[in-house]
N, C-alpha and C positions, 0 to 999 in steps of 0.2 A: 258445773250440775254434777251431779255425782250417780255412777250408774249402780245401782245396789240392790236392783230386780234382773233376773235372769225370766219372769213369767209376763208373758203379753197379763195386759190391762183390764179391767173389766168394761167391754164397752155393747152399748147397748146396739143392739142390731142396726138399730135403724140408725145410730153412728158410724157401723161397717162400713172403710171405702172398696169398693167396686171398678170393674173394669171403667164401666161408667163416666164416673166417677174423676174419669182423668184426661181430657178430652186437648186434642192436639194443638200444640200451639200455649195451651198453660202452663205458668209460671211458678214454684212457689221457695218461699224463703222460712225456715227453721234452722234452731237449734242453738247451742251455747254452748262448747264445748272449750273448759280451761285446760290446757296442756301442762303438766308438771313434769321438770327433770327427772323425778325417782319417775314417773311414769314410765317417759323415752327406756330409761333404763334396765327398768325391768320386764319392757318388752322386747328388750334389744336382747337382756341374758339369756329370754328364753327361744327370742326366732329369728334372729338375724345382728350375732357378738362380732359386728364392728366396731373399731377404738369410734369413732366420728357418731354411733351411737351411744357408748358404755362410759364414756370419759372425757369431762371438762378438760382436763389440763389435756391431754392427747386429742381432743375434737378442735382446739386452737390450734396445731402445725396440720391440719387437712384442710381441703378446699374451701372444707363448710366452714372453716373458719371460727366452729363453737361449735358445742353437743347439738344434733338435727336428730328429729323420729324418721327411725325409720319408713320407708315410701309404704313399707303392708302395716304398719305399724297406722300410718296416715289415713289407709284406706279399713282400718277397722274401724278407727274412730269414727270417718264417714258412715260407714255400715252402721255402727249400734247407731246416733244419728237419725237414720236414715228409718234405723227399729224402730225406737222411742217418734219419733214424729208421723212416721205412715205406716208402716208392713203390721207393727204390732195391735193395729187398727183396723186395719184392712183384710180382705179374701186372697191374698198374695197367696200365689202357690211354688213360689220359687224360681230361676231365673237359666233359662238354656245357657247362658255362658254371655262375657262380655265383648262389645266388638274391640272397645282401646279402653287402656287408663292410662294418665298420662299424668308423671311428677313436673310439674311446673315446676313451683319452689321452696324449698326447704322448710321442714316445718320445728318453730322452734320452743323453747319450753317459756309459760308466762303466752303464747299465743294463745289466742280464743277462735274457735271455728265454729263457723255454721254451716249449711248446705244450701243450697240451688239447684231444684228439679225444675227441668223444662221434660215437655209431654214431645216428644219427639215425633210420634203416630199411634195409630192403633188403630186395631184391626181384632177382630172373631178368628178366633181358631176352627180352620177347616174339618180337622177330622172331628175335635170338640167342642163341640158349638158351646157348652157352659164354660167357658172359657174364653179369655181376649190377652193378645199380645201386644202389650203396652211398649212400646222404644222408647227410654227413658236418658238425658245426659243429667249426671248428675255433678256441680261445681262443689266443691269445700274451697271454701272462704274465709283466708282470718283476718283478723280484727281491722285491718286496712282496703278489709273488700279485695284486697289481692285473689287470683283463681291460685291455690296452691298444688290443686288436683282435679283434675278432671277426668271421668267415666262417663264412657257410653255402650250399652246395654239396653237387654229384650227382660223386662218381667212377667212371668203370668199371673193375673188377678181372674179369678171368678167376675162372672156376669151379675148382674142384679137378679135374683131372682124374681120372676111375674108377679105385679101386684104390689112390688115392694117401694115404696115409693125416694127417689131420690133425695141427698143429703142437702 
């Protein structure tokens, strides 16, 4: 996967995802992101300059046994996949925060990552009826379908305007 665009794709209003499009219990899988050693080291130089993220030789002498991505880099990759596949074509209004984030396995050069999204719960906002709060679990999977990162939290979405058909 190559990430070259920072602007949202053109989305027909009928294809836009709203609060109502994420029913509790729904699970979806998407994305295909190839991780490179160069990308791991570039992120580490800027944000997490620990030896096991920066230097392949030094990383062999650590518990990791080789170069691994920063956990924050893994989280950023998951966010990118979610933006490309869901958020940039939705009515998402941001998030009030995360309940948890767990780094379960290291991400290594050559890994191919995808996301599994599960809707845990959904409720309309009491104070802003045009908005709904959706509790979601996101799991970042490697090519062996192992969960390498798990995050749970809520996302705010606009509710579907009256008269607009569901997707």
